[in-house]
Each structure stands twice: as C-alpha cells, then as structure tokens.
Backbone of each chain as ProteinMPNN parsed JSONL, in Angstrom:
{"seq_chain_A": "MKNKLLIAHRWKILGWLLAVPAFIGGISFVLFNFPEYLQVTVPEWLAHFIWIESFVSDTPNPTIYLLDEVIALSLLIGLLLLAFSKEKVEDEWIQQVRLESFQWAFLVNSMLLIAFTVFTHGSPFLSVMVYNMFTPLLIFVARFYYVLYLKPLFSKN", "coords_chain_A": {"N_chain_A": [[79.472, -4.128, 23.568], [79.461, -4.545, 26.859], [79.895, -2.847, 30.002], [80.235, -3.681, 33.171], [81.04, -2.245, 35.338], [80.166, 0.294, 35.318], [78.062, 2.975, 36.218], [74.766, 4.389, 36.291], [73.831, 7.099, 33.955], [72.709, 9.339, 35.241], [73.979, 9.821, 37.67], [75.997, 11.473, 37.07], [75.415, 14.137, 37.367], [75.387, 14.584, 40.141], [77.867, 14.026, 40.519], [79.387, 16.22, 39.315], [78.259, 18.184, 40.901], [79.32, 17.618, 43.394], [82.064, 17.512, 42.969], [83.178, 19.826, 41.664], [82.623, 22.052, 43.51], [84.178, 20.988, 45.534], [86.672, 20.862, 44.46], [87.389, 23.571, 44.083], [86.907, 24.281, 46.779], [89.064, 22.843, 47.919], [91.309, 23.934, 46.856], [91.071, 26.446, 47.878], [91.211, 25.922, 50.595], [94.007, 25.21, 50.901], [95.189, 27.618, 50.053], [94.187, 29.519, 51.936], [95.679, 28.591, 54.128], [95.007, 26.237, 55.546], [92.403, 26.496, 57.171], [90.685, 26.143, 60.24], [87.899, 24.506, 60.658], [84.526, 23.306, 61.521], [84.684, 21.923, 64.005], [85.232, 19.262, 66.124], [84.69, 17.384, 68.996], [86.163, 14.464, 69.969], [84.794, 11.618, 71.252], [86.203, 9.685, 73.971], [86.016, 6.834, 73.795], [85.834, 6.548, 70.968], [87.955, 7.607, 70.056], [90.043, 5.72, 70.241], [89.587, 4.029, 68.109], [89.645, 5.494, 65.698], [92.289, 6.104, 65.046], [93.458, 8.584, 65.774], [94.786, 9.526, 67.985], [97.604, 9.285, 68.217], [98.444, 11.038, 66.321], [97.129, 13.56, 66.858], [96.678, 14.233, 69.702], [97.337, 13.053, 73.031], [95.455, 13.407, 74.763], [92.329, 12.62, 76.701], [90.001, 13.383, 75.278], [90.25, 14.141, 72.22], [90.385, 16.99, 70.056], [89.19, 17.566, 66.815], [89.233, 18.849, 63.386], [86.963, 19.02, 60.796], [86.709, 20.021, 58.301], [88.711, 19.571, 56.143], [88.342, 16.791, 55.695], [85.683, 16.683, 54.843], [85.942, 18.183, 52.49], [87.843, 16.489, 51.089], [86.564, 13.995, 50.95], [84.304, 14.666, 49.498], [85.374, 15.511, 47.057], [86.709, 13.134, 46.263], [84.527, 11.321, 46.051], [82.848, 12.657, 44.337], [84.578, 12.84, 41.921], [84.829, 10.095, 41.444], [82.181, 9.424, 40.9], [81.958, 10.952, 38.476], [83.918, 9.655, 36.931], [82.908, 7.064, 36.728], [80.324, 6.96, 35.782], [78.032, 6.327, 33.201], [78.2, 7.623, 29.826], [75.688, 9.552, 27.972], [74.994, 8.184, 25.633], [76.535, 5.341, 25.544], [78.937, 4.347, 23.618], [81.106, 2.345, 21.52], [83.32, 3.68, 20.867], [83.508, 5.629, 22.85], [83.962, 3.929, 24.899], [86.48, 3.104, 24.293], [87.891, 5.504, 24.456], [87.514, 5.899, 27.178], [89.017, 3.801, 28.243], [91.615, 4.361, 27.26], [91.894, 6.809, 28.714], [92.008, 5.982, 31.219], [94.449, 4.519, 31.214], [96.226, 6.663, 30.569], [95.883, 8.275, 32.794], [96.957, 6.7, 34.803], [99.633, 6.432, 33.882], [100.658, 9.132, 33.639], [100.294, 9.88, 36.214], [102.045, 8.165, 37.597], [104.445, 9.008, 36.464], [104.574, 11.543, 37.345], [104.717, 11.135, 40.094], [107.095, 9.782, 40.258], [108.903, 11.826, 39.463], [108.431, 13.632, 41.569], [109.266, 12.138, 43.729], [111.948, 12.052, 43.401], [112.68, 14.678, 43.437], [111.569, 15.879, 45.712], [111.95, 16.228, 49.06], [111.95, 15.306, 52.549], [109.59, 16.827, 54.757], [107.853, 18.314, 52.816], [107.254, 16.274, 51.124], [105.031, 15.076, 52.069], [102.965, 16.674, 51.407], [102.933, 16.227, 48.638], [102.012, 13.596, 48.758], [99.454, 14.065, 49.534], [98.283, 15.542, 47.465], [98.556, 13.564, 45.698], [96.522, 11.783, 46.362], [94.436, 12.604, 44.875], [95.127, 13.01, 42.208], [95.177, 10.789, 40.254], [92.437, 10.326, 39.645], [91.682, 12.906, 38.946], [93.231, 13.457, 36.639], [92.304, 11.467, 34.952], [89.598, 12.307, 34.511], [89.926, 14.717, 33.553], [91.279, 14.222, 31.094], [89.54, 12.461, 29.791], [87.1, 13.865, 29.48], [88.059, 15.99, 28.005], [88.822, 14.823, 25.516], [86.348, 13.898, 24.657], [84.597, 16.004, 24.546], [85.865, 18.618, 24.202], [88.126, 18.402, 22.479], [86.961, 17.795, 19.835], [85.784, 20.198, 19.194], [87.977, 21.803, 18.478], [88.866, 20.49, 16.202], [87.176, 21.084, 14.037], [85.283, 20.16, 11.219]], "CA_chain_A": [[80.395, -4.407, 24.719], [78.753, -4.118, 28.146], [80.743, -2.688, 31.119], [79.356, -3.82, 34.465], [81.568, -1.397, 36.43], [79.702, 1.589, 35.068], [76.797, 3.297, 36.877], [73.832, 5.183, 35.41], [74.283, 8.475, 33.492], [72.102, 10.337, 36.095], [74.899, 10.041, 38.656], [77.042, 12.481, 36.615], [75.032, 15.464, 37.931], [75.853, 14.644, 41.48], [79.424, 14.0, 40.493], [79.787, 17.545, 39.09], [77.876, 19.035, 42.042], [80.284, 17.432, 44.487], [83.521, 17.497, 42.588], [83.501, 21.119, 41.31], [82.812, 22.991, 44.629], [85.094, 20.453, 46.423], [87.863, 21.272, 43.941], [87.495, 25.024, 44.475], [87.087, 24.336, 48.173], [90.398, 22.268, 48.217], [92.359, 25.002, 46.521], [90.926, 27.63, 48.862], [91.724, 25.327, 51.887], [95.428, 25.261, 50.874], [95.491, 29.036, 49.943], [93.853, 30.106, 53.18], [96.511, 28.044, 55.022], [94.397, 25.15, 56.323], [91.582, 26.895, 58.275], [90.165, 25.032, 61.148], [86.51, 24.701, 60.836], [83.795, 22.041, 61.796], [85.385, 21.395, 65.151], [84.498, 18.068, 66.687], [85.52, 16.754, 70.081], [85.932, 13.008, 69.766], [84.687, 10.841, 72.601], [87.372, 8.804, 74.316], [86.0, 5.457, 73.241], [86.012, 6.543, 69.698], [89.383, 7.93, 69.675], [90.853, 4.505, 70.177], [89.261, 3.406, 66.842], [89.904, 6.048, 64.429], [93.745, 6.383, 64.772], [93.925, 9.99, 65.661], [95.448, 9.76, 69.168], [99.023, 9.445, 68.0], [98.546, 12.313, 65.49], [96.629, 14.826, 67.433], [97.213, 14.457, 71.063], [97.026, 11.883, 73.844], [94.348, 13.699, 75.789], [91.257, 11.575, 76.426], [88.997, 13.87, 74.241], [90.946, 15.031, 71.284], [89.57, 17.841, 69.098], [89.629, 17.509, 65.315], [88.49, 19.752, 62.45], [86.48, 18.025, 59.792], [86.539, 20.591, 56.964], [89.371, 18.862, 55.173], [87.714, 15.535, 55.495], [84.505, 16.982, 54.028], [86.37, 18.53, 51.159], [88.468, 15.431, 50.438], [85.566, 13.015, 50.603], [83.433, 15.247, 48.401], [86.192, 15.525, 45.806], [86.953, 11.734, 45.787], [83.305, 10.696, 45.624], [82.434, 13.392, 43.025], [85.413, 12.369, 40.758], [84.459, 8.709, 41.229], [80.95, 9.38, 40.12], [82.271, 11.391, 37.134], [84.668, 8.715, 36.199], [82.323, 5.718, 36.56], [78.936, 7.042, 35.246], [77.929, 6.265, 31.688], [77.671, 8.841, 29.076], [74.259, 9.421, 27.517], [75.086, 7.059, 24.703], [77.959, 4.879, 25.88], [79.222, 3.472, 22.575], [82.335, 1.721, 21.545], [84.485, 4.796, 20.75], [83.521, 6.251, 24.219], [84.516, 2.862, 25.738], [87.888, 3.027, 24.071], [88.473, 6.711, 25.065], [87.537, 5.751, 28.541], [90.126, 2.949, 28.545], [92.792, 5.01, 27.02], [92.196, 7.825, 29.686], [92.521, 5.338, 32.484], [95.86, 4.288, 30.919], [96.875, 7.903, 30.512], [95.886, 8.81, 34.182], [97.908, 5.818, 35.415], [100.966, 6.585, 33.363], [100.984, 10.411, 34.017], [100.403, 9.986, 37.737], [103.167, 7.462, 37.987], [105.574, 9.71, 36.091], [104.62, 12.744, 38.276], [105.233, 10.472, 41.375], [108.646, 9.473, 40.073], [109.549, 13.076, 39.572], [108.328, 14.308, 42.928], [110.158, 11.396, 44.65], [113.306, 12.425, 43.077], [112.91, 16.205, 43.589], [111.079, 16.455, 46.888], [112.579, 15.535, 50.165], [111.532, 15.778, 53.802], [108.181, 17.017, 54.988], [107.024, 18.71, 51.818], [106.744, 15.179, 50.409], [103.72, 14.788, 52.627], [101.94, 17.529, 50.492], [102.902, 15.392, 47.462], [101.258, 12.404, 48.97], [98.06, 14.479, 49.719], [97.792, 15.802, 46.14], [98.544, 12.333, 44.925], [95.249, 11.177, 46.658], [93.352, 13.02, 43.922], [95.62, 13.208, 40.863], [94.792, 9.796, 39.249], [91.02, 10.525, 39.082], [91.561, 14.24, 38.233], [93.794, 13.347, 35.25], [91.377, 10.725, 34.18], [88.391, 13.03, 34.326], [90.352, 15.845, 32.62], [91.597, 13.708, 29.69], [88.268, 11.901, 29.228], [86.088, 14.997, 29.032], [88.775, 16.863, 26.93], [88.836, 14.055, 24.247], [85.05, 13.714, 24.314], [83.834, 17.256, 24.306], [86.602, 19.836, 23.864], [88.902, 18.202, 21.314], [86.095, 17.865, 18.669], [85.552, 21.637, 18.949], [89.177, 22.336, 17.851], [89.063, 19.957, 14.935], [85.908, 21.146, 13.282], [85.624, 19.899, 9.708]], "C_chain_A": [[79.839, -3.771, 26.003], [79.9, -3.945, 29.222], [80.036, -2.595, 32.471], [79.875, -2.865, 35.579], [80.914, -0.015, 36.39], [78.347, 1.752, 35.691], [75.968, 4.2, 35.925], [74.215, 6.595, 35.069], [73.844, 9.554, 34.566], [73.077, 10.631, 37.284], [75.912, 11.172, 38.363], [76.678, 13.768, 37.238], [75.508, 15.585, 39.289], [77.288, 14.671, 41.513], [79.906, 15.42, 40.321], [79.452, 18.42, 40.333], [78.82, 18.751, 43.287], [81.817, 17.765, 44.082], [83.906, 19.017, 42.314], [83.701, 22.022, 42.572], [83.988, 22.432, 45.491], [86.646, 20.809, 45.868], [88.329, 22.692, 44.354], [87.728, 25.13, 45.94], [88.526, 23.839, 48.588], [91.515, 23.306, 47.989], [92.287, 26.052, 47.58], [91.456, 27.215, 50.135], [93.193, 25.439, 51.977], [95.826, 26.712, 50.9], [95.328, 29.852, 51.2], [94.566, 29.397, 54.372], [95.757, 27.113, 56.028], [93.407, 25.658, 57.499], [90.9, 25.795, 59.079], [88.608, 25.288, 61.257], [85.738, 23.3, 61.043], [84.506, 21.411, 62.9], [84.517, 20.322, 65.844], [85.399, 17.523, 67.857], [85.103, 15.206, 70.021], [85.824, 12.286, 71.055], [85.803, 9.898, 72.733], [87.279, 7.447, 73.715], [86.145, 5.473, 71.69], [87.358, 6.723, 69.147], [90.308, 6.87, 69.541], [90.71, 3.784, 68.818], [89.836, 4.153, 65.777], [91.337, 6.637, 64.225], [94.058, 7.875, 64.699], [94.847, 10.344, 66.98], [96.925, 10.051, 68.966], [99.315, 10.768, 67.158], [98.222, 13.497, 66.263], [97.077, 15.094, 68.896], [96.846, 13.145, 71.82], [96.063, 12.137, 75.019], [93.229, 12.787, 75.559], [90.296, 12.131, 75.407], [89.572, 14.767, 73.218], [90.004, 15.764, 70.404], [90.138, 17.787, 67.791], [88.729, 18.454, 64.569], [88.21, 18.885, 61.185], [86.387, 18.73, 58.426], [87.396, 20.003, 55.893], [88.909, 17.533, 54.799], [86.554, 15.671, 54.562], [84.914, 17.244, 52.58], [86.938, 17.288, 50.421], [87.481, 14.333, 49.981], [84.548, 13.498, 49.538], [84.189, 15.144, 47.046], [86.427, 14.039, 45.341], [85.59, 11.065, 45.257], [82.802, 11.336, 44.339], [83.313, 12.917, 41.912], [85.09, 10.94, 40.568], [83.199, 8.579, 40.398], [81.12, 9.826, 38.671], [82.943, 10.358, 36.228], [83.919, 7.45, 35.867], [80.87, 5.808, 36.173], [79.011, 7.043, 33.756], [77.741, 7.546, 31.107], [76.321, 8.553, 28.5], [74.051, 8.199, 26.614], [76.444, 6.554, 24.938], [78.312, 3.831, 24.78], [80.616, 2.988, 22.561], [83.525, 2.679, 21.502], [84.643, 5.347, 22.241], [84.238, 5.23, 25.118], [85.983, 2.887, 25.581], [88.555, 4.335, 24.614], [88.525, 6.598, 26.653], [88.755, 4.909, 29.096], [91.484, 3.592, 28.41], [93.105, 6.131, 28.175], [92.576, 7.189, 31.066], [94.108, 5.033, 32.331], [96.804, 5.523, 31.091], [97.104, 8.338, 31.991], [96.99, 7.871, 34.984], [99.394, 6.189, 35.161], [101.422, 8.068, 33.765], [101.264, 10.474, 35.466], [101.614, 9.294, 38.164], [104.463, 8.327, 37.669], [105.696, 11.039, 37.113], [105.222, 12.213, 39.705], [106.745, 10.29, 41.435], [109.336, 10.779, 40.258], [109.567, 13.746, 40.952], [109.023, 13.51, 43.939], [111.53, 11.764, 44.568], [113.686, 13.842, 43.638], [112.384, 16.737, 44.926], [111.495, 15.608, 48.073], [111.982, 16.143, 51.506], [110.027, 15.877, 53.894], [107.38, 17.458, 53.789], [106.548, 17.459, 51.033], [105.344, 14.689, 50.882], [102.645, 15.534, 51.768], [101.767, 16.676, 49.209], [102.01, 14.202, 47.539], [99.678, 12.93, 49.073], [97.519, 14.87, 48.385], [97.602, 14.535, 45.457], [97.26, 11.527, 45.196], [94.204, 11.378, 45.469], [93.867, 12.926, 42.399], [95.198, 12.057, 39.791], [93.383, 10.008, 38.805], [90.938, 11.921, 38.407], [92.158, 14.188, 36.795], [92.936, 12.54, 34.324], [90.202, 11.546, 33.616], [88.752, 14.162, 33.29], [90.441, 15.404, 31.174], [90.366, 13.141, 29.007], [87.379, 12.92, 28.647], [86.813, 15.895, 27.888], [88.594, 16.002, 25.603], [87.378, 14.086, 23.779], [84.328, 14.931, 23.797], [84.544, 18.454, 23.893], [87.435, 19.6, 22.527], [88.09, 18.347, 20.01], [85.865, 19.292, 18.229], [86.812, 22.25, 18.161], [89.411, 21.775, 16.492], [87.782, 19.907, 14.082], [86.182, 20.923, 11.757], [84.601, 20.463, 8.892]], "O_chain_A": [[79.79, -2.547, 26.132], [80.769, -4.811, 29.324], [79.375, -1.62, 32.829], [79.232, -2.703, 36.616], [81.082, 0.771, 37.322], [77.552, 0.812, 35.712], [76.458, 4.682, 34.903], [74.891, 7.242, 35.869], [74.543, 10.549, 34.756], [72.942, 11.71, 37.861], [76.561, 11.722, 39.253], [77.587, 14.495, 37.638], [76.029, 16.647, 39.632], [77.903, 15.254, 42.406], [80.765, 15.847, 41.093], [80.245, 19.266, 40.748], [79.034, 19.643, 44.109], [82.623, 18.236, 44.885], [84.981, 19.405, 42.771], [84.741, 22.662, 42.726], [84.718, 23.208, 46.106], [87.609, 20.993, 46.612], [89.424, 22.936, 44.861], [88.575, 25.903, 46.389], [89.111, 24.389, 49.521], [92.449, 23.498, 48.767], [93.302, 26.496, 48.116], [92.117, 28.017, 50.795], [93.677, 25.75, 53.065], [96.713, 27.072, 51.674], [96.136, 30.722, 51.526], [94.13, 29.562, 55.511], [95.913, 27.257, 57.24], [93.587, 25.274, 58.654], [90.61, 24.698, 58.603], [88.167, 26.23, 61.916], [86.31, 22.252, 60.745], [84.952, 20.284, 62.686], [83.319, 20.466, 66.089], [86.596, 17.264, 67.726], [83.938, 14.807, 70.024], [86.732, 12.36, 71.883], [86.309, 9.36, 71.748], [88.257, 6.918, 73.187], [86.56, 4.453, 71.142], [87.828, 6.213, 68.13], [91.3, 6.997, 68.822], [91.594, 3.024, 68.422], [90.507, 3.556, 64.935], [91.564, 7.51, 63.388], [94.747, 8.377, 63.811], [95.556, 11.35, 66.988], [97.431, 11.02, 69.532], [100.326, 11.445, 67.343], [99.037, 14.419, 66.314], [97.76, 16.07, 69.203], [96.146, 12.277, 71.299], [95.871, 11.385, 75.974], [93.078, 12.216, 74.479], [89.767, 11.313, 74.654], [89.434, 15.988, 73.287], [88.948, 15.251, 70.034], [91.344, 17.926, 67.584], [87.642, 18.817, 65.017], [89.06, 18.178, 60.643], [86.009, 18.075, 57.454], [86.913, 19.904, 54.765], [89.066, 17.145, 53.642], [86.416, 14.906, 53.607], [84.384, 16.681, 51.622], [86.574, 17.045, 49.27], [87.531, 13.827, 48.86], [84.023, 12.687, 48.775], [83.623, 14.721, 46.038], [86.345, 13.753, 44.147], [85.545, 10.392, 44.227], [82.392, 10.66, 43.395], [82.72, 12.571, 40.89], [85.084, 10.566, 39.396], [83.099, 7.833, 39.424], [80.556, 9.232, 37.752], [82.645, 10.191, 35.045], [84.215, 6.802, 34.862], [80.193, 4.782, 36.228], [79.886, 7.644, 33.133], [77.215, 8.477, 31.718], [75.856, 7.414, 28.539], [73.156, 7.369, 26.774], [77.428, 7.21, 24.597], [78.055, 2.637, 24.936], [81.313, 3.202, 23.553], [84.586, 2.426, 22.072], [85.751, 5.488, 22.76], [85.022, 5.608, 25.989], [86.715, 2.722, 26.556], [89.653, 4.275, 25.166], [89.424, 7.116, 27.314], [89.372, 5.191, 30.123], [92.371, 3.437, 29.249], [94.253, 6.374, 28.547], [93.304, 7.745, 31.888], [94.902, 5.287, 33.238], [97.911, 5.462, 31.625], [98.204, 8.694, 32.415], [97.808, 8.397, 35.74], [100.233, 6.243, 36.06], [102.56, 8.193, 34.217], [102.272, 11.012, 35.924], [102.249, 9.794, 39.092], [105.406, 8.373, 38.459], [106.767, 11.446, 37.565], [106.09, 12.833, 40.32], [107.473, 10.565, 42.389], [110.242, 10.896, 41.083], [110.558, 14.321, 41.401], [109.389, 14.067, 44.974], [112.242, 11.795, 45.571], [114.76, 14.11, 44.177], [112.673, 17.878, 45.286], [111.381, 14.382, 48.043], [111.584, 17.307, 51.556], [109.286, 15.149, 53.234], [106.236, 17.013, 53.696], [105.536, 17.547, 50.337], [104.621, 13.995, 50.167], [101.57, 15.005, 51.487], [100.65, 16.431, 48.752], [101.344, 13.821, 46.576], [98.769, 12.191, 48.694], [96.353, 14.571, 48.127], [96.64, 14.361, 44.71], [96.905, 10.673, 44.384], [93.341, 10.56, 45.151], [93.063, 12.779, 41.479], [94.918, 12.353, 38.629], [93.132, 9.873, 37.608], [90.217, 12.095, 37.424], [91.631, 14.811, 35.874], [92.816, 12.817, 33.131], [89.874, 11.481, 32.431], [88.015, 14.475, 32.355], [89.883, 15.972, 30.235], [90.17, 13.313, 27.804], [86.961, 12.855, 27.49], [86.168, 16.431, 26.987], [88.192, 16.608, 24.61], [87.157, 14.285, 22.584], [83.592, 14.914, 22.811], [83.928, 19.313, 23.262], [87.447, 20.433, 21.622], [88.582, 19.034, 19.115], [85.761, 19.573, 17.035], [86.643, 23.11, 17.297], [90.056, 22.419, 15.664], [87.389, 18.885, 13.52], [87.14, 21.42, 11.165], [84.67, 20.373, 7.666]]}, "seq_chain_B": "MKNTIRVERAILNISQAELADRVQVTRQTINAIELEKYAPSAVLAMKIARVFEKRVEEVFVLEEGD", "coords_chain_B": {"N_chain_B": [[92.849, 1.602, 8.423], [90.97, 2.573, 5.665], [88.116, 4.621, 4.849], [84.904, 5.319, 3.1], [82.88, 6.898, 4.147], [82.363, 9.696, 4.367], [81.946, 10.327, 1.69], [79.67, 8.613, 1.078], [77.908, 9.654, 2.832], [77.398, 12.082, 1.618], [76.261, 11.317, -0.699], [73.929, 10.267, 0.165], [72.976, 12.413, 1.398], [72.897, 12.909, 4.176], [73.594, 13.94, 7.617], [76.47, 13.846, 9.879], [75.304, 13.449, 12.367], [72.861, 12.428, 11.788], [73.488, 9.871, 10.66], [74.932, 8.838, 12.849], [72.629, 8.576, 14.545], [71.189, 6.558, 13.266], [72.746, 4.4, 13.373], [72.941, 4.051, 16.064], [74.989, 5.342, 17.664], [77.211, 7.789, 19.024], [77.626, 11.192, 17.694], [80.247, 11.929, 17.725], [81.601, 9.562, 17.533], [81.069, 8.771, 14.834], [82.416, 10.856, 13.704], [85.077, 10.349, 14.605], [85.44, 8.069, 13.231], [85.337, 8.789, 10.625], [87.417, 10.592, 10.4], [89.416, 8.744, 10.469], [90.55, 8.016, 12.857], [89.671, 6.243, 14.559], [88.951, 2.791, 14.331], [86.188, 1.065, 13.6], [84.192, -1.454, 15.302], [83.44, -4.714, 14.118], [80.703, -5.104, 13.98], [79.668, -2.549, 14.08], [80.758, -1.509, 11.803], [79.376, -3.109, 9.904], [76.762, -2.262, 10.308], [76.874, 0.424, 9.612], [77.58, 0.123, 6.823], [75.177, -1.049, 6.038], [73.376, 1.078, 6.251], [74.127, 2.451, 4.029], [73.498, 0.826, 2.075], [75.476, -0.816, 0.942], [78.216, -3.151, 0.551], [80.324, -4.266, 3.215], [83.068, -4.159, 2.548], [83.036, -2.26, 0.571], [82.625, 0.136, 1.786], [84.583, 0.193, 3.799], [88.037, 0.01, 3.625], [90.997, -1.988, 3.692], [94.279, -0.916, 4.54], [97.684, -0.666, 3.444], [99.8, -2.31, 5.726], [97.919, -2.756, 7.633]], "CA_chain_B": [[91.744, 1.26, 7.569], [90.36, 3.831, 5.103], [86.679, 4.514, 4.598], [84.254, 6.289, 2.155], [81.778, 7.28, 4.838], [81.991, 11.044, 4.085], [81.375, 10.309, 0.4], [78.54, 7.92, 1.088], [77.006, 10.464, 3.464], [77.109, 13.126, 0.719], [75.233, 10.836, -1.637], [72.542, 10.131, 0.845], [72.664, 13.683, 1.975], [72.751, 12.846, 5.59], [74.649, 14.541, 8.444], [77.074, 12.919, 10.904], [74.367, 13.19, 13.465], [71.807, 11.489, 11.34], [74.058, 8.604, 10.472], [75.046, 8.337, 14.124], [71.34, 8.299, 15.035], [70.679, 5.429, 12.566], [73.455, 3.174, 13.857], [72.869, 4.096, 17.521], [76.294, 5.688, 18.224], [77.354, 9.264, 19.144], [78.189, 11.847, 16.494], [81.642, 12.063, 17.929], [82.195, 8.326, 17.048], [81.113, 8.958, 13.435], [83.39, 11.878, 13.4], [86.421, 9.797, 14.857], [85.759, 6.962, 12.287], [85.475, 9.571, 9.362], [88.969, 11.148, 10.491], [90.186, 7.614, 10.548], [91.296, 7.996, 14.245], [89.132, 5.093, 15.254], [88.579, 1.653, 13.468], [84.948, 0.565, 14.393], [84.123, -2.926, 15.456], [82.87, -5.405, 12.803], [79.273, -4.835, 14.121], [79.397, -1.253, 13.716], [80.986, -1.301, 10.394], [78.298, -3.639, 9.149], [75.606, -1.465, 10.456], [77.174, 1.597, 8.722], [77.41, -0.306, 5.387], [73.808, -1.317, 5.679], [72.712, 2.291, 5.938], [74.442, 2.975, 2.68], [73.166, -0.286, 1.163], [76.69, -1.294, 0.284], [78.867, -4.273, 1.247], [81.382, -3.626, 4.159], [84.393, -3.778, 1.864], [82.904, -1.126, -0.39], [82.817, 1.3, 2.688], [85.815, 0.193, 4.593], [89.072, -0.709, 2.821], [92.278, -2.183, 4.465], [95.424, -0.201, 4.01], [99.012, -1.208, 3.703], [100.262, -2.286, 7.14], [96.67, -3.079, 8.578]], "C_chain_B": [[91.114, 2.56, 7.018], [88.892, 3.555, 5.004], [86.109, 5.608, 3.852], [83.105, 6.831, 2.948], [81.253, 8.772, 4.468], [81.319, 11.034, 2.631], [79.912, 9.761, 0.363], [77.432, 8.835, 1.821], [76.488, 11.589, 2.467], [76.133, 12.563, -0.21], [73.879, 10.653, -1.083], [72.027, 11.405, 1.402], [72.193, 13.68, 3.374], [73.967, 13.386, 6.417], [75.373, 13.43, 9.264], [76.119, 12.498, 11.987], [73.298, 12.223, 13.058], [72.222, 10.049, 11.232], [74.342, 7.976, 11.925], [73.727, 7.739, 14.844], [71.025, 6.816, 14.435], [71.377, 4.179, 12.996], [73.696, 3.176, 15.468], [74.29, 4.32, 18.184], [76.23, 7.215, 18.522], [77.898, 9.883, 17.855], [79.742, 11.916, 16.536], [82.349, 10.711, 17.379], [82.275, 8.25, 15.566], [82.27, 9.749, 12.916], [84.88, 11.065, 13.481], [86.704, 8.723, 13.683], [86.053, 7.738, 10.819], [86.996, 10.07, 9.326], [89.94, 9.943, 10.503], [91.18, 7.59, 11.831], [90.785, 6.822, 14.93], [88.544, 4.113, 14.178], [87.301, 0.993, 14.276], [85.074, -0.977, 14.478], [83.403, -3.452, 14.151], [81.3, -5.05, 12.827], [78.958, -3.492, 13.646], [79.64, -0.935, 12.35], [79.9, -1.882, 9.478], [77.005, -2.873, 9.187], [75.609, -0.042, 9.537], [76.895, 1.247, 7.237], [75.981, -0.486, 5.042], [73.046, -0.049, 5.517], [72.904, 2.786, 4.529], [74.007, 1.903, 1.55], [74.334, -0.703, 0.295], [77.236, -2.388, 1.172], [80.055, -3.555, 2.132], [82.633, -3.249, 3.418], [84.189, -2.674, 0.97], [83.064, 0.179, 0.412], [84.099, 1.44, 3.418], [86.934, -0.678, 3.817], [90.317, -0.731, 3.793], [93.3, -1.369, 3.716], [96.649, -1.055, 4.173], [99.422, -1.131, 5.152], [99.168, -2.577, 8.114], [96.829, -4.613, 8.874]], "O_chain_B": [[90.782, 3.487, 7.757], [88.457, 2.405, 5.066], [86.637, 6.72, 3.869], [82.227, 7.297, 2.223], [80.066, 9.054, 4.302], [80.278, 11.656, 2.418], [79.04, 10.345, -0.281], [76.248, 8.791, 1.486], [75.316, 11.967, 2.494], [75.178, 13.268, -0.537], [72.851, 10.846, -1.732], [70.875, 11.528, 1.818], [71.224, 14.348, 3.735], [75.127, 13.309, 6.013], [74.944, 12.278, 9.32], [76.123, 11.36, 12.457], [72.877, 11.345, 13.812], [71.499, 9.129, 11.617], [74.05, 6.807, 12.18], [73.708, 6.72, 15.533], [70.61, 5.956, 15.212], [70.815, 3.084, 13.017], [74.501, 2.432, 16.029], [74.697, 3.603, 19.098], [75.199, 7.83, 18.25], [78.534, 9.213, 17.041], [80.414, 11.955, 15.505], [83.469, 10.734, 16.869], [83.268, 7.79, 15.002], [82.958, 9.436, 11.944], [85.702, 11.141, 12.568], [87.827, 8.491, 13.236], [86.886, 7.314, 10.018], [87.686, 9.943, 8.315], [91.156, 10.131, 10.543], [92.353, 7.216, 11.796], [91.433, 6.381, 15.879], [87.79, 4.504, 13.287], [87.411, 0.492, 15.395], [85.901, -1.634, 13.845], [82.89, -2.719, 13.305], [80.714, -4.744, 11.788], [78.033, -3.316, 12.853], [78.882, -0.193, 11.724], [79.537, -1.298, 8.457], [76.249, -2.842, 8.216], [74.65, 0.443, 8.937], [76.142, 1.914, 6.527], [75.551, -0.152, 3.938], [72.113, -0.028, 4.713], [72.04, 3.417, 3.92], [74.15, 2.104, 0.344], [74.203, -0.913, -0.911], [76.836, -2.565, 2.323], [80.603, -2.501, 1.809], [83.195, -2.173, 3.618], [85.202, -2.1, 0.571], [83.541, 1.186, -0.11], [84.641, 2.521, 3.644], [86.752, -1.842, 3.46], [90.637, 0.208, 4.523], [93.235, -1.155, 2.506], [96.664, -2.029, 4.926], [99.409, -0.06, 5.758], [99.423, -2.648, 9.316], [96.011, -5.192, 9.589]]}, "name": "protein", "num_of_chains": 2, "seq": "MKNKLLIAHRWKILGWLLAVPAFIGGISFVLFNFPEYLQVTVPEWLAHFIWIESFVSDTPNPTIYLLDEVIALSLLIGLLLLAFSKEKVEDEWIQQVRLESFQWAFLVNSMLLIAFTVFTHGSPFLSVMVYNMFTPLLIFVARFYYVLYLKPLFSKNMKNTIRVERAILNISQAELADRVQVTRQTINAIELEKYAPSAVLAMKIARVFEKRVEEVFVLEEGD"}
C-alpha cells in the first residue's frame, strides 16, 4: 500500500527540531503574557495587502511584532513534518495506526470544539480558536507516536 | 482471526525482530499480529506462512464472527 501524501523519513528530524522548541515557546509566550519581540514596521504599501490595518491601527506605517508568527509557523510546519513523514519502515500496521490517529484527532478535536463552544462565551473564545489552530495536529502526533513507541513498552510480553 | 505465530516462532527459535526482518515489516507489527490486535493483509499473512513453511490456513485461523 503506497501513500503518495507522505514525505521522506529524514524530514522527521526537522519536524522535531521545529515543533518541540515552538511548543515550549508557545506555552512560554502565553505564560509571559504575550511579550512583544521582533518588532517590524510595515511599509505603507504592504499594509494594504496583509490585512493588519483594521486590527492594528490606521496609521500609515503600522508596527507589528513577529514573535507569535514565528512560533505559530514553526509549530505548524514542525507538526506537519512529523505527521506526514514516513516511519523508517512504513508498513501496513503503521499505515493503519496513522489512519486511526487521523480519525482520532478529528473526532477529539471536534468534541473539544463542541464543548468549548458551549462553555466559552465572549472574547475568551478567541483563545479557544487560537489553540484550535494546533490541536488537530497535536492530537494526531501525540496519539500516533504513543501507539507506535510508548504503548508497546507498557504491554511487554 | 487467531494465529499460531508465537508457537511457530518458538519452533524455529526466532525472535519477533527476526521474523519482522524476514517479512520486511516492523517488530511492532509482528507484535500487534501476535497479540491479535491487528489482522495482517493477505500478502503479509502469506509471507509469514512462507517463513514457517506452512500453509496460510495452518498459521491463521478464522474465528467465530469473522
């Protein structure tokens, strides 16, 4: 069974190198109350294209901070590489675990979203949406690697 | 589906890892099949039976409800 959507095993290293620091960075970013680093002044002509005017300010040269973008992109790309790179030996059982983990991630994420939609109102819901950017891939990666590498350790025969 | 892989392995005195190597899958896959958590494809079942020099039906047996 060939899976054309998967990329080579070697991308996994880059995936870990991006995802782990970005995950820690993301948590720190929230804990330290959204510090403002990597300040960039957006040129006027660009500001019209990247949809920041209405959010940030209507001055001609808005200032934005890129740290959160760097963390978010590293986490998303890192998790994607982890999710879509092949295992060293990508056999049929691993393919099944992969498929099941995607189903799991979709289901758990939807259930979380339903729960948070019911119990979260007003502006905190924006935080839910931000976390929700990462939860499908996070749940997938956690479940996939748990079944592949951790679960066999608990059921030693 | 039941299987006799563990017994057959004991007869040949080979580990899960060795069997995995011979049929080109991971050790975890052999483990999942032995624990009957995963039913292998027809191709893999035939490869495993070939290692033991048995017919597929001798290694893999259908259960009630399969």
